[in-house]
C-alpha positions in Angstrom: 15.2 14.9 14.0 13.4 15.0 11.1 16.0 14.7 8.5 16.8 11.4 10.5 13.1 10.3 10.7 13.0 10.4 7.0 15.9 8.9 6.5 14.6 6.0 8.8 11.7 5.6 7.0 13.5 4.7 3.8 15.6 2.1 5.4 12.4 0.9 7.3 10.9 1.0 3.5 13.9 -0.6 2.0 13.4 -3.4 4.2 10.1 -4.0 4.0 10.5 -4.4 0.4 13.7 -6.3 -0.3 13.4 -8.6 3.3 9.7 -9.0 4.5 7.9 -8.9 0.8 10.4 -11.9 -0.5 9.6 -13.8 2.3 6.0 -13.4 3.0 5.5 -14.5 -1.1 8.3 -17.6 -0.4 6.3 -18.6 2.4 2.9 -18.1 0.4 4.2 -20.0 -2.7 5.6 -22.7 -0.6 2.2 -23.1 0.9 0.6 -23.3 -2.3 2.9 -25.6 -3.9 2.5 -28.1 -0.9 -1.3 -27.9 -0.7 -1.7 -28.3 -4.8 1.6 -31.0 -5.5 2.4 -31.9 -1.8 5.6 -31.5 0.2 9.2 -32.2 -1.4 11.1 -35.6 -2.1 11.9 -36.7 1.8 15.4 -38.0 0.7 16.4 -41.3 1.1 13.4 -43.9 -0.6 12.3 -46.2 2.1 13.5 -49.3 2.8 10.7 -52.5 3.7 11.8 -52.3 7.2 10.6 -49.0 8.0 7.3 -49.2 6.0 6.4 -52.9 6.6 6.6 -53.4 2.9 6.6 -57.0 2.1 8.3 -58.5 -0.7 6.8 -61.8 -0.8 4.2 -61.8 -4.0 0.7 -62.8 -3.2 -2.6 -62.7 -4.1 -4.3 -58.9 -4.2 -6.8 -57.2 -1.9 -9.9 -55.7 -3.3 -8.6 -52.5 -2.8 -5.7 -50.1 -2.2 -6.9 -48.3 0.5 -8.8 -50.0 3.2 -9.7 -47.2 5.2 -10.1 -43.6 3.4 -10.2 -40.8 5.5 -11.8 -37.1 4.9 -8.0 -35.7 5.1 -6.3 -38.3 2.9 -4.3 -39.3 5.8 -4.2 -42.9 4.9 -3.6 -45.5 7.6 -4.5 -48.4 6.0 -3.0 -49.1 2.7 -2.2 -53.1 2.0 1.2 -52.2 0.9 3.0 -55.2 -1.0 3.7 -56.8 -4.2 0.8 -58.6 -5.9 0.0 -61.5 -8.4 -2.2 -59.5 -10.8 -3.8 -55.8 -10.4 -5.7 -54.8 -7.2 -9.3 -54.4 -8.5 -9.7 -51.2 -7.3 -6.7 -49.2 -6.8 -8.0 -46.5 -4.5 -4.8 -44.4 -4.2 -6.3 -41.2 -2.4 -4.8 -37.7 -3.0 -5.8 -33.9 -3.3 -6.2 -31.4 -5.7 -3.5 -31.7 -8.3 -1.4 -34.2 -6.5 -3.1 -37.6 -8.4 -0.8 -39.3 -11.0 -2.1 -41.2 -13.3 -0.9 -43.0 -16.7 -1.7 -45.9 -19.0 1.3 -47.0 -21.4 0.9 -50.1 -24.1 3.6 -51.2 -26.6 4.2 -53.7 -29.1 6.6 -55.1 -31.1 6.8 -57.4 -33.9 9.6 -58.4 -36.4 9.2 -55.1 -38.3 7.6 -52.4 -36.0 7.5 -51.2 -33.2 3.8 -49.5 -31.6 3.6 -47.4 -28.1 0.1 -45.2 -27.0 -0.2 -43.8 -23.8 -2.3 -41.7 -21.7 -1.4 -39.1 -19.0 -2.7 -37.2 -16.8 -1.3 -35.2 -15.1 -3.9 -32.9 -13.3 -2.5 -29.5 -14.7 -1.8 -30.7 -17.9 -2.5 -34.2 -19.8 -0.8 -36.2 -22.5 -1.8 -38.5 -24.7 0.4 -40.1 -27.4 1.2 -42.8 -30.6 4.0 -43.6 -31.9 5.4 -46.3 -34.6 9.1 -47.3 -35.4 10.0 -49.2 -38.8 12.8 -51.4 -37.4 14.1 -51.0 -41.0 14.7 -47.5 -40.0 15.2 -47.6 -36.3 15.6 -43.5 -35.9 12.7 -42.5 -37.9 9.1 -42.2 -35.7 5.7 -41.3 -36.9 4.5 -39.8 -33.9 0.9 -38.0 -32.8 1.1 -36.3 -29.7 -1.0 -33.7 -27.4 -0.4 -31.7 -24.4 -4.3 -30.5 -23.1 -4.0 -27.7 -20.4 -6.2 -29.3 -17.0 -6.1 -32.5 -18.9 -8.9 -31.4 -20.8 -10.5 -34.6 -23.2 -9.0 -37.2 -20.8 -10.5 -39.5 -18.9 -9.4 -42.4 -16.8 -10.2 -45.5 -15.7 -10.3 -46.4 -12.5 -9.2 -49.8 -12.1 -6.4 -51.4 -13.5 -8.5 -55.1 -14.5 -11.5 -53.0 -15.8 -12.8 -49.9 -17.1 -11.6 -47.0 -19.8 -8.9 -44.5 -20.4 -9.7 -42.1 -23.8 -8.1 -39.2 -24.7 -11.0 -37.6 -27.4 -10.6 -34.7 -29.1 -13.4 -34.6 -32.2 -12.8 -37.6 -34.3 -9.4 -38.0 -33.0 -9.2 -40.2 -29.9 -6.8 -43.2 -28.5 -9.0 -45.6 -26.5 -7.1 -47.9 -23.7 -9.8 -50.9 -22.6 -9.3 -53.4 -19.5 -11.4 -56.3 -19.7 -11.9 -60.3 -18.5 -7.5 -60.2 -18.6 -7.3 -58.3 -22.2 -6.0 -54.8 -22.9 -7.6 -53.2 -26.0 -6.0 -50.0 -27.5 -7.9 -48.5 -30.9 -6.8 -45.5 -32.0 -7.8 -42.5 -34.9 -5.1 -40.1 -34.9 -2.6 -38.3 -37.7 1.0 -38.8 -36.9 4.1 -36.4 -38.4 7.1 -38.1 -39.2 10.5 -37.1 -37.2 13.8 -37.9 -37.7 15.5 -38.4 -34.5 18.4 -40.8 -34.9 21.3 -41.4 -32.5 23.6 -44.2 -31.9 26.2 -46.1 -34.5 23.0 -48.4 -35.5 21.6 -45.4 -37.3 24.7 -43.3 -38.2 24.6 -43.6 -42.0 21.2 -42.5 -42.2 20.5 -39.0 -43.1 19.7 -37.1 -39.8 16.7 -35.2 -42.2 14.9 -35.4 -45.7 12.8 -33.7 -47.3 9.7 -35.7 -46.2 10.6 -34.8 -42.5 7.4 -33.7 -41.0 5.3 -35.3 -43.8 1.5 -36.2 -42.0 -0.3 -39.0 -42.2 -3.4 -40.7 -40.9 -3.5 -43.5 -38.6 -6.1 -45.8 -37.9 -5.1 -48.4 -35.5 -6.1 -51.3 -32.8 -3.9 -53.6 -30.6 -4.8 -56.1 -27.8 -2.7 -58.0 -25.4 -4.0 -60.9 -23.7 -3.4 -62.3 -20.4 -4.4 -65.7 -20.8 -2.3 -67.8 -18.2 0.6 -65.4 -18.3 1.5 -63.7 -14.8 1.2 -59.8 -14.3 2.3 -58.2 -11.3 1.2 -54.6 -9.3 3.0 -53.1 -6.9 1.6 -50.4 -3.9 4.6 -49.0 -2.4 4.7 -45.6 0.4 6.6 -43.2 -1.2 7.6 -41.4 2.1 6.9 -43.7 5.0 5.0 -42.8 7.6 3.0 -40.3 6.0 1.5 -42.5 3.6 2.0 -41.7 0.3 0.6 -44.1 -2.1 2.0 -45.2 -5.6 -0.3 -48.5 -7.4 1.3 -49.8 -10.6 0.4 -53.0 -12.1 2.8 -53.9 -15.4 2.9 -56.9 -17.3 5.7 -57.8 -20.0 6.1 -60.9 -23.2 2.3 -60.7 -23.6 1.2 -62.0 -26.5 -0.6 -59.4 -29.1 -2.6 -58.7 -32.1 -3.8 -56.3 -34.3 -3.2 -54.2 -37.1 -2.4 -50.6 -38.4 -3.8 -48.8 -41.7 -1.3 -46.2 -42.1 -1.5 -44.2 -45.0 -2.0 -46.8 -47.8 0.1 -49.4 -46.0 -1.2 -52.0 -43.8 1.0 -53.0 -40.5 -0.1 -56.6 -38.8 0.7 -56.5 -35.2 -0.4 -60.0 -34.7 2.3 -62.6 -33.4 3.9 -59.4 -31.7 5.1 -59.2 -27.7 3.4 -56.3 -25.7 4.4 -54.3 -22.5 1.6 -52.7 -20.7 2.1 -49.9 -17.5 -0.7 -48.7 -15.4 0.1 -46.5 -12.9 -2.0 -44.4 -10.1 0.0 -42.2 -7.8 0.1 -39.8 -5.3 4.0 -38.6 -6.6 6.2 -36.8 -4.8 7.0 -33.1 -5.4 10.2 -33.7 -6.6 10.1 -37.5 -8.7 13.2 -39.2 -10.7 13.3 -42.4 -12.5 14.5 -44.5 -14.9 12.9 -47.4 -16.7 13.8 -49.7 -19.2 10.5 -52.4 -20.7 10.3 -54.4 -23.7 9.2 -57.8 -25.0 11.3 -59.9 -27.4 11.9 -63.4 -28.0 15.0 -65.1 -26.0 16.6 -68.2 -26.9 17.6 -70.8 -24.2 21.1 -72.6 -24.3 20.0 -75.6 -26.5 18.4 -73.2 -29.1 15.0 -73.5 -28.2 12.9 -70.3 -28.2 10.9 -68.4 -25.3 8.8 -65.0 -25.1 10.7 -62.9 -22.7 9.2 -59.6 -21.4 11.2 -57.2 -18.7 10.3 -54.0 -16.8 13.0 -52.5 -14.5 13.2 -49.5 -12.7 15.1 -46.9 -10.4 14.4 -45.1 -7.5 10.2 -44.7 -7.0 9.5 -48.1 -6.4 13.3 -49.3 -4.7 13.8 -53.1 -6.6 10.0 -54.1 -6.1 9.1 -53.4 -9.9 11.8 -55.0 -11.5 10.2 -58.0 -12.9 11.3 -60.4 -15.6 8.6 -62.9 -17.6 9.7 -66.1 -19.7 6.4 -67.6 -21.0 4.4 -65.7 -18.8 6.0 -67.1 -15.4 7.4 -63.5 -13.9 10.8 -63.6 -11.8 11.5 -60.8 -9.5 15.0 -59.5 -10.2 16.1 -57.4 -7.7 18.2 -54.5 -7.2 19.7 -53.6 -10.6 21.8 -50.8 -11.8 21.1 -48.2 -14.7 24.5 -46.9 -16.1 23.5 -43.6 -18.2 25.9 -41.9 -20.1 25.6 -38.4 -20.2 23.5 -36.0 -21.9 26.3 -35.1 -24.4 27.2 -38.9 -25.7 23.5 -39.6 -26.8 25.2 -42.8 -29.0 26.5 -44.6 -25.8 25.3 -47.6 -25.1 23.3 -48.0 -21.3 24.7 -50.3 -19.5 21.8 -52.1 -17.1 22.5 -54.7 -14.6 21.5 -57.0 -11.5 23.7 -55.3 -8.9 24.1 -58.9 -6.9 26.4 -60.2 -9.5 27.0 -63.7 -7.7 25.4 -66.4 -6.8 26.6 -66.0 -2.9 24.7 -62.5 -3.0 21.5 -63.5 -5.0 18.6 -64.6 -3.2 16.6 -68.2 -4.7 13.8 -66.7 -6.2 15.6 -63.8 -8.0 16.6 -63.8 -11.9 19.7 -62.1 -13.2 20.3 -59.8 -15.9 22.8 -57.8 -17.7 21.8 -55.6 -20.7 23.4 -53.7 -23.1 21.0 -50.9 -24.6 22.0 -48.9 -28.0 19.7 -45.9 -28.3 18.4 -45.6 -32.0 15.8 -42.2 -31.8 15.0 -40.2 -28.9 11.6 -38.6 -27.8 13.1 -35.2 -25.2 11.1 -33.1 -23.5 12.0 -29.9 -21.0 9.9 -27.7 -19.3 10.8 -25.1 -16.6 7.8 -23.2 -15.9 7.1 -21.6 -12.6 6.7 -24.1 -9.8 6.3 -27.4 -12.8 10.0 -28.6 -14.3 10.2 -31.4 -16.2 13.0 -32.9 -17.7 12.2 -36.1 -19.8 14.2 -39.1 -22.3 12.5 -41.6 -23.4 14.9 -43.3 -25.9 14.1 -45.7 -28.2 16.3 -49.0 -29.3 17.8 -52.3 -28.9 18.6 -54.5 -25.8 21.2 -57.4 -26.1 22.3 -59.3 -23.1 21.5 -62.0 -21.0 18.6 -63.7 -18.7 19.8 -66.1 -15.7 17.1 -67.5 -14.1 16.6 -68.9 -10.5 16.6 -72.9 -11.8 19.9 -71.8 -13.8 18.3 -71.8 -17.5 20.5 -68.9 -18.9 18.5 -67.4 -22.2 20.8 -65.1 -25.0 18.3 -61.8 -25.9 19.9 -60.0 -29.3 18.8 -56.7 -30.8 15.3 -56.8 -29.1 13.5 -53.3 -29.9 12.6 -51.6 -26.6 12.4 -48.7 -24.7 14.8 -46.8 -22.2 13.8 -43.8 -20.3 15.0 -40.9 -17.6 12.4 -39.0 -16.4 13.4 -36.0 -13.3 10.1 -34.1 -12.5 9.4 -31.3 -10.3 5.4 -31.3 -9.9 
């Protein structure tokens, strides 16, 4: 009996050590991650029929959530697509669940400049980059990732307020007021050669001044004026009411200047894109994104300001928009055909899913684009319960945009960004 009891106890200890303890740890870890980050993705994106989402563009409400509750179980979000931003986009979220960012770019015939402030709660991200389009594979970039978003404050509204990252004299500051988005920055950039694609295949991948630093002080400003901007308040996993709010504009008139070392870069006459987002993001989030502003040419040879914002996965087709001379046109479903990571030089194909007049709706525009990457920024993070695979390529867009009234515009070598992102956050 003592011999049998000894081995019975050993078996019991093994059962506890190798089965019960791991199960308990997994359950506890699952509970912690669910509390901090929310549940995982539910699978398919909801349809408008199941969520009550209305695709008709209308005037924005005063607030995103009209009846907040203490447990963040929102029952009265004003789901919809709106002309202009919601003054109080009060998306509700618990600890570490709220994701926010503000992005702005300005493109001129000679340069592309972009800046962003991002707060994911457990980490922040603030960056500025400058690309001389004569050498589009070289990026002058500043980037910082402060733990717990230290030094970052985010505006409460996409139409009024200030978002800022600051560390001593270094700062990136976004200000929204009276229909104007303004970015001011004082940073030190590092030169990086990140060439990809046929457009830069003859350019050396490195040089003696790689990683050279430059002090950069700049201001860029986008004015809405009479142009249209659009916002979307979207249910991510109906009926649990996890909300995502985004406010976008593209093709906006831009002004500004940058002191780049001894060089002065003028942005007056440029075109701007803007993205302000506040979201109770899903635990697992994926998206593809296309954004650029340019001068397009009509079939009669006239020029027009064009802005494009297209995404896949998060908002279904609700934020896919084209702007011509400040007037916005929904694009409907759009397909991204992106080559695999082993073929970074290959062109992306981006095109409207509705390819004939019989399948397009009367109010939708239609687009067909090729995107040739010229440089790429990548981040790959895999730490415990957090995973982030991010590729943002800068490059040149070419293609055609057809408006609902039959007007067709040609887009040729327009500088912009394409993005592919998978996050477990």
